[in-house]
C-alpha positions, 0 to 999 in steps of 0.5 A: 499499500502507498499513500499519496499526498496531493497539492494544489491544483492537484488536490482540487482536481483529484478532490483528495488530499490523500490518495491510497493506492493498494496496488503494487508500485514498481517505480515512479512511471507505474505509478504516474501510469496508474494515476493517468488511468485513474484521474485523466483530467489531471494534466500529469505531465506538469506534475512532479512526483517526490518520494521521500521528499526528493524529486524523483525520476520515473525509474526511481523505485517505490516501496511499501511505506514510503511517503509520496508527493504530487507537487504541481506546477509552481508559477509566481513572480 
């Protein structure tokens, strides 16, 4: 089981602050593909995924108990 925290626009579009995934996620790419299928309205290509407080590439492994965060693009000025 993986618990994912959603922030900002992602949280609003998904409608949840936390997403619980019971399926095994082998890496960030597997997780991203799962999220694309489950929440197709979100522009996942612009969402960063962090594993244990570190931005993670698609090949980064995910293990049960890891802290996962979905971070939307940030704009400012």
